[in-house]
MDTraj code that builds the backbone (N, CA, C; nanometers):
import mdtraj as md
import numpy as np

residues = "MET VAL LEU THR GLY LEU ARG VAL TYR ALA ASP LYS LEU VAL ARG MET GLU THR ASP ALA GLY GLY LEU LEU ILE ARG LEU ARG PRO ASP GLU ALA PRO ASN THR ALA TRP ASN PHE ARG GLU LEU ALA GLY GLY GLY PHE TYR ASN GLY VAL VAL PHE HIS ARG VAL VAL PRO VAL GLY ARG THR GLY GLY GLY PHE VAL ILE GLN GLY GLY ASP PRO SER GLY THR GLY GLU GLY GLY PRO GLY TYR GLU ILE ASP LEU GLU ARG SER GLY LEU ALA HIS ASP PHE GLY VAL VAL SER MET ALA ARG ASP ARG GLN PRO ASN THR GLY GLY SER GLN PHE PHE VAL CYS LEU THR ARG GLN GLU THR ALA ARG LEU ASP GLY LEU TYR THR ALA PHE GLY GLU VAL ILE SER GLY GLU GLY THR ILE ALA ALA ILE ALA ALA LEU PRO LEU GLU PRO GLY GLU ALA ASN ARG PRO VAL THR PRO PRO ARG ILE VAL ARG ALA GLU LEU VAL ASP ALA PRO PRO ALA GLY THR GLY PRO GLY ARG VAL ARG LEU GLY SER PRO SER GLU ARG".split()
xyz = np.array([
    [-3.6341, 0.6426, -1.0499],
    [-3.4902, 0.5966, -1.0419],
    [-3.3977, 0.7087, -1.0967],
    [-3.2948, 0.7309, -1.0275],
    [-3.1929, 0.8340, -1.0680],
    [-3.0621, 0.7612, -1.1010],
    [-3.0116, 0.7940, -1.2202],
    [-2.8791, 0.7350, -1.2609],
    [-2.7796, 0.8468, -1.2703],
    [-2.6645, 0.8254, -1.2230],
    [-2.5579, 0.9237, -1.2340],
    [-2.4512, 0.8686, -1.3242],
    [-2.3857, 0.9550, -1.4021],
    [-2.2804, 0.9155, -1.4958],
    [-2.1689, 0.8504, -1.4228],
    [-2.1328, 0.8944, -1.3049],
    [-2.0179, 0.8411, -1.2353],
    [-2.0363, 0.6947, -1.1985],
    [-2.1552, 0.6590, -1.1433],
    [-2.1775, 0.5254, -1.0991],
    [-2.1944, 0.4347, -1.2173],
    [-2.2374, 0.4794, -1.3278],
    [-2.2510, 0.3917, -1.4487],
    [-2.1162, 0.3238, -1.4834],
    [-2.0050, 0.3903, -1.4670],
    [-1.8838, 0.3255, -1.4981],
    [-1.7876, 0.3207, -1.3829],
    [-1.8163, 0.3677, -1.2724],
    [-1.7309, 0.3500, -1.1505],
    [-1.7469, 0.2132, -1.0949],
    [-1.8458, 0.1410, -1.1328],
    [-1.8767, 0.0059, -1.0762],
    [-1.8015, -0.0971, -1.1470],
    [-1.7099, -0.0641, -1.2362],
    [-1.6269, -0.1618, -1.3064],
    [-1.4796, -0.1329, -1.2933],
    [-1.3981, -0.2377, -1.2802],
    [-1.2545, -0.2294, -1.2807],
    [-1.2054, -0.2786, -1.4156],
    [-1.0841, -0.2390, -1.4531],
    [-1.0229, -0.3044, -1.5780],
    [-0.9195, -0.4039, -1.5264],
    [-0.9367, -0.5260, -1.5696],
    [-0.8354, -0.6336, -1.5338],
    [-0.7611, -0.6593, -1.6683],
    [-0.6323, -0.6533, -1.6537],
    [-0.5421, -0.6806, -1.7695],
    [-0.4567, -0.8003, -1.7343],
    [-0.4594, -0.9024, -1.8155],
    [-0.3642, -1.0186, -1.7969],
    [-0.2560, -0.9950, -1.9069],
    [-0.1263, -0.9883, -1.8631],
    [-0.0118, -0.9625, -1.9565],
    [0.0755, -1.0820, -1.9448],
    [0.1782, -1.0847, -2.0394],
    [0.2782, -1.1905, -2.0329],
    [0.3562, -1.1841, -1.9028],
    [0.3587, -1.0622, -1.8427],
    [0.4415, -1.0465, -1.7161],
    [0.3621, -1.0531, -1.5920],
    [0.2271, -1.0822, -1.6008],
    [0.1445, -1.0960, -1.4866],
    [0.0176, -1.0081, -1.5002],
    [-0.0606, -0.9984, -1.3884],
    [-0.1845, -0.9223, -1.3996],
    [-0.1852, -0.7842, -1.3422],
    [-0.2757, -0.6990, -1.3930],
    [-0.2932, -0.5661, -1.3408],
    [-0.4442, -0.5443, -1.3198],
    [-0.4872, -0.4855, -1.2078],
    [-0.6179, -0.4489, -1.1838],
    [-0.6252, -0.3013, -1.1630],
    [-0.7021, -0.2372, -1.2494],
    [-0.7061, -0.0842, -1.2574],
    [-0.8397, -0.0350, -1.2093],
    [-0.8411, 0.0617, -1.1152],
    [-0.9578, 0.1296, -1.0760],
    [-0.9607, 0.2592, -1.1581],
    [-1.0651, 0.2803, -1.2275],
    [-1.0846, 0.4024, -1.3061],
    [-1.1252, 0.5216, -1.2153],
    [-1.0982, 0.6396, -1.2442],
    [-1.1206, 0.7548, -1.1626],
    [-1.2021, 0.8606, -1.2477],
    [-1.3370, 0.8277, -1.2698],
    [-1.4161, 0.9195, -1.3484],
    [-1.4431, 1.0491, -1.2709],
    [-1.4174, 1.0454, -1.1403],
    [-1.4324, 1.1694, -1.0647],
    [-1.3151, 1.2656, -1.0965],
    [-1.2135, 1.2233, -1.1507],
    [-1.0940, 1.3062, -1.1871],
    [-1.0932, 1.3352, -1.3376],
    [-1.1325, 1.2424, -1.4227],
    [-1.1184, 1.2506, -1.5654],
    [-1.2334, 1.1720, -1.6321],
    [-1.3548, 1.2207, -1.6312],
    [-1.4668, 1.1364, -1.6730],
    [-1.4646, 1.0913, -1.8248],
    [-1.4221, 1.1785, -1.9134],
    [-1.4212, 1.1381, -2.0546],
    [-1.3018, 1.0409, -2.0814],
    [-1.1903, 1.0646, -2.0196],
    [-1.0783, 0.9776, -2.0344],
    [-1.1031, 0.8382, -1.9777],
    [-1.1553, 0.8325, -1.8544],
    [-1.1871, 0.7103, -1.7973],
    [-1.2923, 0.6339, -1.8770],
    [-1.3889, 0.7046, -1.9333],
    [-1.4953, 0.6397, -2.0163],
    [-1.4244, 0.5827, -2.1440],
    [-1.3415, 0.6618, -2.2008],
    [-1.2681, 0.6161, -2.3259],
    [-1.1891, 0.4803, -2.2994],
    [-1.1128, 0.4800, -2.1940],
    [-1.0332, 0.3618, -2.1572],
    [-1.1197, 0.2450, -2.1267],
    [-1.2316, 0.2705, -2.0526],
    [-1.3241, 0.1655, -2.0206],
    [-1.3828, 0.1021, -2.1447],
    [-1.4164, 0.1800, -2.2433],
    [-1.4857, 0.1346, -2.3582],
    [-1.3746, 0.0548, -2.4462],
    [-1.2602, 0.1040, -2.4554],
    [-1.1564, 0.0326, -2.5305],
    [-1.1218, -0.0999, -2.4685],
    [-1.1047, -0.1019, -2.3298],
    [-1.0748, -0.2274, -2.2583],
    [-1.1940, -0.3205, -2.2725],
    [-1.3116, -0.2771, -2.2451],
    [-1.4236, -0.3601, -2.2514],
    [-1.4563, -0.4175, -2.3969],
    [-1.4161, -0.3426, -2.4944],
    [-1.4465, -0.3837, -2.6363],
    [-1.3336, -0.4641, -2.6994],
    [-1.2308, -0.5018, -2.6113],
    [-1.1236, -0.5911, -2.6683],
    [-1.0141, -0.5246, -2.7447],
    [-1.0124, -0.3881, -2.7467],
    [-0.9156, -0.3131, -2.8230],
    [-0.7679, -0.3451, -2.7792],
    [-0.7543, -0.3607, -2.6513],
    [-0.6198, -0.3819, -2.5948],
    [-0.5639, -0.5270, -2.6035],
    [-0.6557, -0.6171, -2.6355],
    [-0.6145, -0.7566, -2.6404],
    [-0.5080, -0.7774, -2.7491],
    [-0.3931, -0.8340, -2.7115],
    [-0.2832, -0.8577, -2.8060],
    [-0.1930, -0.7386, -2.8219],
    [-0.2220, -0.6256, -2.7606],
    [-0.1334, -0.5059, -2.7762],
    [-0.0175, -0.5146, -2.6707],
    [0.0944, -0.4567, -2.7109],
    [0.2114, -0.4665, -2.6268],
    [0.2394, -0.3412, -2.5426],
    [0.3225, -0.3591, -2.4437],
    [0.3891, -0.2435, -2.3752],
    [0.5129, -0.2122, -2.4538],
    [0.5059, -0.1195, -2.5413],
    [0.6107, -0.0858, -2.6354],
    [0.7187, 0.0031, -2.5823],
    [0.7004, 0.0647, -2.4666],
    [0.7905, 0.1665, -2.4128],
    [0.8103, 0.1413, -2.2657],
    [0.9392, 0.1284, -2.2286],
    [0.9720, 0.1115, -2.0851],
    [1.0861, 0.2153, -2.0625],
    [1.0594, 0.3036, -1.9638],
    [1.1618, 0.4025, -1.9218],
    [1.1921, 0.3812, -1.7815],
    [1.2883, 0.2893, -1.7524],
    [1.3184, 0.2492, -1.6110],
    [1.3872, 0.3570, -1.5367],
    [1.4559, 0.4507, -1.6053],
    [1.5330, 0.5511, -1.5287],
    [1.4970, 0.6872, -1.5969],
    [1.4525, 0.7831, -1.5222],
    [1.4172, 0.9135, -1.5742],
    [1.5313, 1.0126, -1.5538],
    [1.4927, 1.1403, -1.5649],
    [1.5900, 1.2564, -1.5580],
    [1.6692, 1.2616, -1.4272],
    [1.6089, 1.2232, -1.3173],
    [1.6768, 1.2343, -1.1903],
    [1.7142, 1.1028, -1.1308],
    [1.7109, 0.9930, -1.2112],
    [1.7562, 0.8646, -1.1638],
    [1.6492, 0.7717, -1.1131],
    [1.5272, 0.8212, -1.0940],
    [1.4137, 0.7303, -1.0505],
    [1.3429, 0.6683, -1.1698],
    [1.2603, 0.5714, -1.1448],
    [1.1848, 0.5122, -1.2534],
    [1.0809, 0.6076, -1.3142],
    [1.0579, 0.5971, -1.4384],
    [0.9611, 0.6973, -1.5057],
    [0.8287, 0.6189, -1.5369],
    [0.8231, 0.5552, -1.6477],
    [0.6932, 0.4956, -1.6910],
    [0.7105, 0.3603, -1.7649],
    [0.5972, 0.2861, -1.7717],
    [0.5819, 0.1810, -1.8706],
    [0.4607, 0.2214, -1.9525],
    [0.4661, 0.2012, -2.0909],
    [0.3634, 0.2536, -2.1738],
    [0.3210, 0.1436, -2.2687],
    [0.1900, 0.1448, -2.2967],
    [0.1292, 0.0515, -2.3898],
    [0.0020, 0.1136, -2.4546],
    [-0.0723, 0.0347, -2.5207],
    [-0.1985, 0.0781, -2.5815],
    [-0.1947, 0.1135, -2.7229],
    [-0.0836, 0.0926, -2.7930],
    [-0.0742, 0.1273, -2.9350],
    [-0.0857, -0.0041, -3.0149],
    [-0.1938, -0.0187, -3.0937],
    [-0.2127, -0.1414, -3.1614],
    [-0.1062, -0.1720, -3.2668],
    [-0.0314, -0.0668, -3.3154],
    [0.0820, -0.0947, -3.4065],
    [0.2080, -0.1437, -3.3357],
    [0.2153, -0.1091, -3.2086],
    [0.3313, -0.1526, -3.1233],
    [0.4545, -0.0646, -3.1497],
    [0.4323, 0.0470, -3.2206],
    [0.5419, 0.1361, -3.2521],
    [0.5463, 0.2591, -3.1691],
    [0.4422, 0.2949, -3.0984],
    [0.4343, 0.4251, -3.0325],
    [0.3672, 0.5332, -3.1184],
    [0.3310, 0.4974, -3.2426],
    [0.2717, 0.5942, -3.3350],
    [0.1246, 0.5720, -3.3513],
    [0.0668, 0.4615, -3.3118],
    [-0.0653, 0.4272, -3.3431],
    [-0.1727, 0.4669, -3.2364],
    [-0.2924, 0.4394, -3.2659],
    [-0.4023, 0.4673, -3.1791],
    [-0.5344, 0.4149, -3.2270],
    [-0.6423, 0.4642, -3.1752],
    [-0.7780, 0.4064, -3.2088],
    [-0.8393, 0.4663, -3.3336],
    [-0.7711, 0.5728, -3.3940],
    [-0.8323, 0.6362, -3.5106],
    [-0.9065, 0.7697, -3.4746],
    [-0.8973, 0.8105, -3.3485],
    [-0.9538, 0.9359, -3.3030],
    [-0.8656, 0.9875, -3.1886],
    [-0.8935, 1.1165, -3.1552],
    [-0.8164, 1.1806, -3.0424],
    [-0.9186, 1.2308, -2.9442],
    [-0.8798, 1.2334, -2.8204],
    [-0.9615, 1.2937, -2.7108],
    [-0.8916, 1.4114, -2.6502],
    [-0.9750, 1.4982, -2.5916],
    [-0.9204, 1.6139, -2.5334],
    [-0.8533, 1.5857, -2.3953],
    [-0.7536, 1.6684, -2.3681],
    [-0.6861, 1.6623, -2.2376],
    [-0.7872, 1.7088, -2.1244],
    [-0.7890, 1.6316, -2.0220],
    [-0.8669, 1.6672, -1.8978],
    [-0.7612, 1.6973, -1.7897],
    [-0.7711, 1.8070, -1.7298],
    [-0.6807, 1.8428, -1.6235],
    [-0.7239, 1.7810, -1.4894],
    [-0.6681, 1.6599, -1.4692],
    [-0.7028, 1.5778, -1.3510],
    [-0.6284, 1.6302, -1.2279],
    [-0.6853, 1.6210, -1.1153],
    [-0.6262, 1.6478, -0.9853],
    [-0.5519, 1.5267, -0.9281],
    [-0.5557, 1.4111, -0.9942],
    [-0.4914, 1.2881, -0.9522],
    [-0.3380, 1.3026, -0.9763],
    [-0.2588, 1.2991, -0.8755],
    [-0.1157, 1.3126, -0.8818],
    [-0.0503, 1.1933, -0.9506],
    [0.0446, 1.2199, -1.0419],
    [0.1209, 1.1137, -1.1061],
    [0.2148, 1.0560, -1.0062],
    [0.1831, 0.9378, -0.9478],
    [0.2578, 0.8689, -0.8519],
    [0.2659, 0.7244, -0.8891],
    [0.3513, 0.6443, -0.8207],
    [0.3578, 0.4996, -0.8542],
    [0.2179, 0.4391, -0.8676],
    [0.2005, 0.3691, -0.9792],
    [0.0732, 0.2966, -1.0020],
    [-0.0343, 0.3759, -1.0579],
    [-0.0217, 0.5032, -1.0749],
    [-0.1193, 0.5905, -1.1474],
    [-0.1211, 0.5602, -1.2929],
    [-0.2359, 0.5549, -1.3596],
    [-0.2480, 0.5320, -1.5008],
    [-0.2875, 0.6623, -1.5656],
    [-0.2205, 0.7018, -1.6732],
    [-0.2463, 0.8271, -1.7354],
    [-0.2526, 0.8112, -1.8889],
    [-0.3183, 0.9005, -1.9594],
    [-0.3256, 0.8957, -2.1060],
    [-0.1984, 0.9515, -2.1689],
    [-0.1369, 0.8696, -2.2541],
    [-0.0237, 0.9234, -2.3283],
    [-0.0776, 1.0028, -2.4487],
    [0.0171, 1.0953, -2.4982],
    [-0.0224, 1.1765, -2.6138],
    [0.1087, 1.2255, -2.6762],
    [0.0982, 1.2959, -2.7864],
    [0.2205, 1.3591, -2.8521],
    [0.2386, 1.4999, -2.7805],
    [0.3152, 1.5747, -2.8449],
    [0.3440, 1.7093, -2.7847],
    [0.2219, 1.8057, -2.7757],
    [0.1245, 1.7819, -2.8538],
    [0.0034, 1.8589, -2.8497],
    [-0.0916, 1.8018, -2.7459],
    [-0.1627, 1.8870, -2.6634],
    [-0.2377, 1.8380, -2.5535],
    [-0.3589, 1.7523, -2.5847],
    [-0.4335, 1.7797, -2.6930],
    [-0.5572, 1.7140, -2.7241],
    [-0.5341, 1.5971, -2.8239],
    [-0.4290, 1.5164, -2.8000],
    [-0.4024, 1.4066, -2.8903],
    [-0.3959, 1.2718, -2.8370],
    [-0.4537, 1.2538, -2.7175],
    [-0.4634, 1.1168, -2.6598],
    [-0.5578, 1.0339, -2.7379],
    [-0.5614, 0.9012, -2.7100],
    [-0.6509, 0.8135, -2.7791],
    [-0.6634, 0.6830, -2.7041],
    [-0.5602, 0.6023, -2.7251],
    [-0.5567, 0.4611, -2.6597],
    [-0.4289, 0.4370, -2.5806],
    [-0.3221, 0.5049, -2.6182],
    [-0.1969, 0.4834, -2.5439],
    [-0.2043, 0.5376, -2.4009],
    [-0.1513, 0.4565, -2.3153],
    [-0.1544, 0.4890, -2.1650],
    [-0.0175, 0.4586, -2.1084],
    [0.0038, 0.5168, -1.9976],
    [0.1295, 0.4783, -1.9219],
    [0.0989, 0.4605, -1.7768],
    [0.1805, 0.3864, -1.7104],
    [0.1702, 0.3604, -1.5693],
    [0.2989, 0.4204, -1.5004],
    [0.2769, 0.5078, -1.4092],
    [0.3933, 0.5766, -1.3455],
    [0.4751, 0.4809, -1.2511],
    [0.6037, 0.5060, -1.2530],
    [0.6917, 0.4238, -1.1717],
    [0.7373, 0.4945, -1.0396],
    [0.7523, 0.6218, -1.0396],
    [0.7902, 0.6992, -0.9228],
    [0.7320, 0.8354, -0.9266],
    [0.7004, 0.8953, -0.8114],
    [0.6580, 1.0292, -0.8026],
    [0.7723, 1.1203, -0.8281],
    [0.8931, 1.0830, -0.7893],
    [1.0142, 1.1632, -0.8149],
    [1.0249, 1.2067, -0.9626],
    [0.9971, 1.1141, -1.0480],
    [1.0155, 1.1362, -1.1956],
    [0.8888, 1.1909, -1.2609],
    [0.7703, 1.1558, -1.2117],
    [0.6508, 1.1843, -1.2853],
    [0.5683, 1.3064, -1.2289],
    [0.6133, 1.3682, -1.1192],
    [0.5491, 1.4842, -1.0646],
    [0.5325, 1.5954, -1.1662],
    [0.6335, 1.6072, -1.2617],
    [0.6247, 1.7096, -1.3592],
    [0.5109, 1.6856, -1.4650],
    [0.4514, 1.5750, -1.4672],
    [0.3368, 1.5471, -1.5584],
    [0.2072, 1.5988, -1.5091],
    [0.1941, 1.6283, -1.3790],
    [0.0675, 1.6714, -1.3182],
    [0.0175, 1.7927, -1.3972],
    [-0.1074, 1.7906, -1.4391],
    [-0.1743, 1.8997, -1.5098],
    [-0.1442, 1.8990, -1.6630],
    [-0.0408, 1.8236, -1.7028],
    [-0.0029, 1.8217, -1.8431],
    [-0.0501, 1.6952, -1.9172],
    [-0.0740, 1.5961, -1.8402],
    [-0.1261, 1.4625, -1.8922],
    [-0.2432, 1.4247, -1.8021],
    [-0.3373, 1.3512, -1.8607],
    [-0.4601, 1.3199, -1.7902],
    [-0.4439, 1.1867, -1.7116],
    [-0.4315, 1.1960, -1.5829],
    [-0.4295, 1.0768, -1.4960],
    [-0.5717, 1.0406, -1.4726],
    [-0.6088, 0.9118, -1.4974],
    [-0.7450, 0.8693, -1.4922],
    [-0.7708, 0.7350, -1.4230],
    [-0.6669, 0.6746, -1.3646],
    [-0.6829, 0.5490, -1.2987],
    [-0.5729, 0.5094, -1.2094],
    [-0.5940, 0.4085, -1.1318],
    [-0.4944, 0.3624, -1.0341],
    [-0.4826, 0.2116, -1.0399],
    [-0.3646, 0.1618, -1.0464],
    [-0.3439, 0.0188, -1.0393],
    [-0.3671, -0.0210, -0.8906],
    [-0.4616, -0.1129, -0.8625],
    [-0.4843, -0.1540, -0.7251],
    [-0.4359, -0.2933, -0.6931],
    [-0.3934, -0.3612, -0.7910],
    [-0.3257, -0.4937, -0.7783],
    [-0.2335, -0.5097, -0.8971],
    [-0.1118, -0.5542, -0.8715],
    [-0.0213, -0.5861, -0.9840],
    [0.1153, -0.5086, -0.9670],
    [0.1546, -0.4760, -0.8404],
    [0.2863, -0.4124, -0.8149],
    [0.3985, -0.4920, -0.8772],
    [0.3958, -0.6232, -0.8621],
    [0.4979, -0.7091, -0.9182],
    [0.4991, -0.7114, -1.0668],
    [0.3830, -0.6939, -1.1286],
    [0.3819, -0.6926, -1.2741],
    [0.4417, -0.5578, -1.3244],
    [0.4140, -0.4507, -1.2602],
    [0.4717, -0.3221, -1.2951],
    [0.6241, -0.3340, -1.2925],
    [0.6704, -0.3913, -1.1779],
    [0.8136, -0.4046, -1.1493],
    [0.8788, -0.4917, -1.2581],
    [0.8138, -0.6011, -1.2937],
    [0.8669, -0.6918, -1.3911],
    [0.8803, -0.6210, -1.5301],
    [0.7817, -0.5528, -1.5703],
    [0.7853, -0.4883, -1.6981],
    [0.8921, -0.3756, -1.6990],
    [0.9034, -0.3006, -1.5862],
    [1.0047, -0.1988, -1.5733],
    [1.1506, -0.2607, -1.5813],
    [1.1640, -0.3787, -1.5368],
    [1.2911, -0.4400, -1.5275],
    [1.3373, -0.5152, -1.6589],
    [1.2549, -0.5106, -1.7590],
    [1.2851, -0.5826, -1.8866],
    [1.4091, -0.5249, -1.9531],
    [1.4888, -0.6182, -2.0152],
    [1.6001, -0.5644, -2.0912],
    [1.5578, -0.4851, -2.2180],
    [1.6316, -0.3807, -2.2489],
    [1.5898, -0.2940, -2.3571],
    [1.6771, -0.3190, -2.4838],
    [1.6128, -0.2916, -2.6045],
    [1.6815, -0.3084, -2.7286],
    [1.8055, -0.2242, -2.7376],
    [1.9286, -0.2764, -2.7690],
    [2.0404, -0.1819, -2.7887],
    [2.0133, -0.0869, -2.9043],
    [2.0356, 0.0420, -2.8775],
    [2.0205, 0.1422, -2.9782],
    [1.8770, 0.1884, -2.9977],
    [1.7829, 0.1257, -2.9367],
    [1.6393, 0.1605, -2.9455],
    [1.5959, 0.2320, -2.8139],
    [1.5595, 0.3520, -2.8248],
    [1.5221, 0.4236, -2.7095],
    [1.3975, 0.3605, -2.6362],
    [1.4234, 0.2985, -2.5207],
    [1.3182, 0.2470, -2.4316],
    [1.2306, 0.1396, -2.4885],
    [1.2740, 0.0618, -2.5820],
    [1.1991, -0.0533, -2.6382],
    [1.2405, -0.1779, -2.5778],
    [1.1540, -0.2543, -2.5153],
    [1.1930, -0.3862, -2.4623],
    [1.2339, -0.4812, -2.5714],
    [1.3345, -0.5685, -2.5425],
    [1.3791, -0.6678, -2.6370],
    [1.2547, -0.7514, -2.6745],
    [1.1785, -0.7995, -2.5769],
    [1.0594, -0.8715, -2.5962],
    [0.9435, -0.7943, -2.5291],
    [0.8768, -0.7075, -2.6031],
    [0.7661, -0.6306, -2.5368],
    [0.6511, -0.7223, -2.4822],
    [0.6223, -0.7014, -2.3544],
    [0.5170, -0.7840, -2.2988],
    [0.3818, -0.7469, -2.3549],
    [0.3038, -0.8514, -2.3803],
    [0.1745, -0.8316, -2.4468],
    [0.0601, -0.8357, -2.3455],
    [-0.0428, -0.7573, -2.3752],
    [-0.1651, -0.7665, -2.2962],
    [-0.2425, -0.8789, -2.3624],
    [-0.2522, -0.9882, -2.2900],
    [-0.3201, -1.1033, -2.3429],
    [-0.4649, -1.0777, -2.3513],
    [-0.5182, -1.0225, -2.2471],
    [-0.6618, -0.9880, -2.2412],
    [-0.6900, -0.8702, -2.1438],
    [-0.7756, -0.7824, -2.1892],
    [-0.8241, -0.6739, -2.1014],
    [-0.9754, -0.6875, -2.0969],
    [-1.0263, -0.6752, -1.9772],
    [-1.1745, -0.6978, -1.9554],
    [-1.2203, -0.6126, -1.8417],
    [-1.3551, -0.5945, -1.8381],
    [-1.4146, -0.5247, -1.7263],
    [-1.4646, -0.6272, -1.6300],
    [-1.4395, -0.5981, -1.4994],
    [-1.4930, -0.6809, -1.3943],
    [-1.5612, -0.5941, -1.2877],
    [-1.6502, -0.6556, -1.2135],
    [-1.7218, -0.5796, -1.1122],
    [-1.6311, -0.5285, -1.0085],
    [-1.6588, -0.4009, -0.9699],
    [-1.5811, -0.3427, -0.8612],
    [-1.6467, -0.3788, -0.7320],
    [-1.5738, -0.3728, -0.6143],
    [-1.6354, -0.3921, -0.4866],
    [-1.7199, -0.2706, -0.4585],
    [-1.8114, -0.2857, -0.3540],
    [-1.8929, -0.1621, -0.3250],
    [-1.8000, -0.0464, -0.2793],
    [-1.8477, 0.0764, -0.3018],
    [-1.7693, 0.1893, -0.2757],
    [-1.7257, 0.1872, -0.1272],
    [-1.6016, 0.2315, -0.1078],
    [-1.5445, 0.2334, 0.0233],
    [-1.4822, 0.1055, 0.0681],
    [-1.4884, 0.0019, -0.0110],
    [-1.4278, -0.1296, 0.0236],
    [-1.3240, -0.1663, -0.0873],
    [-1.2554, -0.2706, -0.0621],
    [-1.1572, -0.3167, -0.1617],
    [-1.0238, -0.2541, -0.1372],
    [-0.9264, -0.2970, -0.2208],
    [-0.7836, -0.2487, -0.2056],
    [-0.7706, -0.1041, -0.2507],
    [-0.6684, -0.0369, -0.1979],
    [-0.6219, 0.0978, -0.2373],
    [-0.5214, 0.0766, -0.3430],
    [-0.4759, 0.1923, -0.3923],
    [-0.3642, 0.1936, -0.5011],
    [-0.2435, 0.1191, -0.4477],
    [-0.1734, 0.0531, -0.5349],
    [-0.0474, -0.0164, -0.4983],
    [0.0568, 0.0931, -0.4639],
    [0.1454, 0.0559, -0.3755],
    [0.2543, 0.1426, -0.3370],
    [0.3896, 0.0805, -0.3634],
    [0.4828, 0.1669, -0.3890],
    [0.6211, 0.1206, -0.4140],
    [0.6878, 0.0748, -0.2935],
    [0.7498, -0.0392, -0.2958],
    [0.8344, -0.0864, -0.1823],
    [0.7521, -0.1568, -0.0758],
    [0.8195, -0.1967, 0.0269],
    [0.7552, -0.2703, 0.1447],
    [0.6828, -0.1668, 0.2277],
    [0.5932, -0.2191, 0.3159],
    [0.5176, -0.1252, 0.3983],
    [0.6170, -0.0370, 0.4790],
    [0.7362, -0.0845, 0.5211],
    [0.8203, -0.0034, 0.5965],
    [0.8844, 0.1111, 0.5192],
    [0.8756, 0.1022, 0.3820],
    [0.9355, 0.2048, 0.2938],
    [0.8352, 0.3079, 0.2600],
    [0.7081, 0.2905, 0.2839],
    [0.6061, 0.3851, 0.2426],
    [0.5985, 0.5106, 0.3182],
])
top = md.Topology()
chain = top.add_chain()
for i, resn in enumerate(residues, 1):
    res = top.add_residue(resn, chain, resSeq=i)
    for name in ("N", "CA", "C"):
        top.add_atom(name, md.element.get_by_symbol(name[0]), res)
traj = md.Trajectory(xyz[None], top)
């Protein structure tokens, strides 16, 4: 019997149930094996249960949507799992629905915080600087609902009522080559 590292965790998806709806995330260990593994272990171990999306940036530098961000157990944007992981230079482009590891200004400071991209227009500049490690394959409406939340007056990008991840869990992935692709922004005619 031959086991490969990719298949060991490529056979699972991460399902997140939030106050705003559900997200189904396909991990991309082919692009960022250590980061995908880290996220898988945190999600499967219950780390994200009860954690909020503490940051919503609905409009970026050029007027398009930027990101929604969660994964900080303190809910402040300053917390993490108690360790840091190295930056992996993923070839996965930061586009709508791509999941990437958040970090501070130093490259090897990711841990548990992650963000979901809202537009390629705003997030293309993140390519090679942040580790893209997954794709939302179901939950376009949830992303849009979180991105549309009202923000705290005077608080940079903090939702008035941050949506909570009720539960994150691992679920079986469909066989390779089957199942849905990454969600896309807009209707089929706008793609």
